[in-house]
C-alpha positions in Angstrom: -80.7 -2.4 -20.5 -77.9 0.1 -21.2 -74.2 -0.8 -21.3 -73.4 0.3 -17.7 -76.3 -1.9 -16.4 -75.0 -4.8 -18.4 -71.5 -4.3 -17.1 -72.8 -4.4 -13.5 -74.7 -7.6 -14.3 -71.6 -9.2 -15.9 -69.4 -8.3 -12.9 -72.0 -9.9 -10.6 -71.8 -13.1 -12.7 -74.7 -12.9 -15.2 -73.7 -14.9 -18.2 -76.6 -13.7 -20.3 -75.5 -10.1 -19.9 -72.1 -11.1 -21.3 -73.8 -12.4 -24.4 -76.0 -9.3 -24.7 -73.0 -6.9 -24.5 -71.1 -9.1 -27.0 -74.0 -9.2 -29.5 -74.4 -5.4 -29.2 -70.9 -4.7 -30.5 -69.5 -7.7 -32.3 -70.6 -6.7 -35.8 -69.4 -3.1 -35.5 -66.0 -4.1 -34.0 -65.6 -6.8 -36.7 -66.3 -4.3 -39.5 -63.8 -1.8 -37.9 -61.1 -4.4 -37.7 -61.8 -5.8 -41.2 -61.5 -2.4 -42.7 -58.0 -2.1 -41.1 -56.8 -5.6 -42.0 -58.7 -6.6 -45.2 -58.3 -10.2 -44.0 -61.3 -12.2 -42.8 -59.1 -14.7 -40.9 -57.0 -12.1 -39.2 -60.1 -10.1 -38.3 -61.7 -13.1 -36.6 -58.6 -13.6 -34.6 -58.3 -10.0 -33.6 -62.0 -9.8 -32.8 -61.5 -12.6 -30.3 -58.5 -10.8 -28.8 -60.6 -7.6 -28.5 -63.4 -9.3 -26.6 -61.0 -11.3 -24.5 -59.1 -8.1 -23.5 -62.4 -6.3 -22.8 -63.7 -9.2 -20.7 -60.5 -9.5 -18.7 -60.3 -5.7 -18.1 -64.0 -5.1 -17.6 -63.5 -4.6 -13.8 -61.2 -1.7 -14.7 -63.8 0.0 -16.9 -64.5 3.3 -15.0 -67.3 4.6 -17.1 -65.6 8.0 -17.8 -66.2 7.4 -21.5 -68.9 5.2 -23.0 -68.4 1.5 -23.2 -68.5 1.8 -27.0 -65.6 4.3 -26.9 -63.7 2.1 -24.5 -64.1 -1.1 -26.6 -63.2 0.7 -29.9 -60.1 1.9 -28.2 -59.2 -1.7 -27.3 -59.9 -2.6 -30.9 -57.7 0.1 -32.3 -54.9 -0.8 -30.0 -55.3 -4.5 -30.9 -54.9 -3.6 -34.6 -51.9 -1.4 -33.9 -50.3 -4.3 -31.9 -51.1 -6.7 -34.8 -49.3 -4.5 -37.3 -46.4 -4.1 -35.0 -46.1 -7.8 -34.5 -46.6 -8.7 -38.1 -44.7 -5.7 -39.5 -47.3 -5.5 -42.2 -48.6 -2.7 -44.3 -52.3 -2.1 -44.3 -53.9 -3.6 -47.4 -56.8 -2.1 -49.3 -60.0 -1.5 -47.6 -63.1 -3.6 -48.4 -66.5 -3.4 -46.9 -68.9 -6.3 -47.2 -72.1 -5.9 -49.2 -74.3 -6.4 -46.2 -72.7 -3.5 -44.4 -73.2 -1.3 -47.4 -76.9 -2.3 -47.6 -77.3 -1.2 -43.9 -76.2 2.3 -44.9 -79.1 2.6 -47.4 -82.8 3.1 -47.0 -85.3 0.2 -47.0 -87.7 2.0 -49.5 -85.2 2.2 -52.3 -85.6 0.3 -55.6 -83.1 -2.3 -56.6 -81.8 0.1 -59.3 -81.3 2.9 -56.8 -79.5 0.6 -54.4 -77.2 -0.7 -57.2 -76.4 2.9 -58.3 -75.7 4.0 -54.7 -73.5 0.9 -54.2 -71.5 1.7 -57.2 -71.0 5.3 -56.0 -70.2 4.0 -52.4 -67.6 1.6 -53.8 -66.0 4.5 -55.7 -65.9 6.6 -52.6 -64.5 3.8 -50.6 -61.8 3.2 -53.2 -60.9 6.9 -53.0 -60.9 6.8 -49.1 -58.6 3.8 -49.3 -56.0 6.0 -51.0 -55.9 8.4 -48.1 -53.3 8.1 -45.3 -54.2 5.7 -42.4 -55.0 8.5 -39.9 -57.4 10.1 -42.3 -59.1 6.8 -43.0 -59.4 6.1 -39.2 -60.9 9.5 -38.5 -63.4 9.3 -41.3 -64.4 5.7 -40.3 -64.9 6.6 -36.6 -66.7 9.9 -37.2 -68.9 9.0 -40.2 -69.4 5.3 -40.2 -69.3 4.6 -36.5 -70.8 8.0 -35.7 -68.5 8.8 -32.8 -68.3 12.3 -31.5 -65.1 14.3 -31.9 -64.3 13.7 -28.2 -65.0 10.0 -28.5 -62.8 9.8 -31.6 -60.1 11.7 -29.8 -60.3 9.2 -26.9 -60.1 6.2 -29.2 -57.2 7.6 -31.2 -55.3 8.9 -28.2 -55.3 12.4 -29.6 -56.6 15.8 -28.5 -60.0 17.1 -29.7 -58.3 19.8 -31.6 -56.0 17.3 -33.3 -58.9 15.2 -34.4 -60.8 18.3 -35.7 -57.7 19.2 -37.7 -57.2 15.6 -39.0 -60.9 15.4 -39.9 -60.8 18.8 -41.8 -57.7 17.7 -43.7 -59.2 14.3 -44.4 -62.3 15.8 -45.8 -60.4 18.2 -47.9 -58.1 15.4 -49.2 -61.2 13.2 -50.0 -62.9 16.1 -51.8 -59.8 16.8 -53.9 -59.4 13.1 -54.8 -63.0 12.9 -55.7 -62.8 16.0 -57.9 -59.8 14.5 -59.7 -61.6 11.2 -60.1 -64.6 12.9 -61.6 -62.6 15.2 -63.9 -60.6 12.3 -65.2 -63.6 10.5 -66.5 
């Protein structure tokens, strides 16, 4: 059943559809929030807020964008609100080992996985040094695999703006990686 069908079922009172939709997005939303907060406890609280907001506003979901885009926009706004309320600076990014393993292939040897994870951790450390809007674009585009338009909708920016940010983020990442490699 696709997201739109599940939403129709939810709005007609189907409790199992609620669980299916939740299960479909909970891990990805958790990971997105965790990358922004670097706090397991805060991420769990914000995750609950995201799903509460989504559930309470579900009747207002118009289907103009995909549900995935819509719920990620709620997640992004929830994180922004969190930082406004807490007046905190974003701490360093951390990605759980299980998430990194999902990025790899199943046919790799343990040594290949270990080497790739070392390289991935190095890349993530470099990404963490980029400005927040660069990190957000890179995460949404290349980890979550959103299109340029979906990323623009989530970030509340124009398509051209996201393309520009993505280009600058990739250039900055490339420059920082070259500096990192040349300094070794």
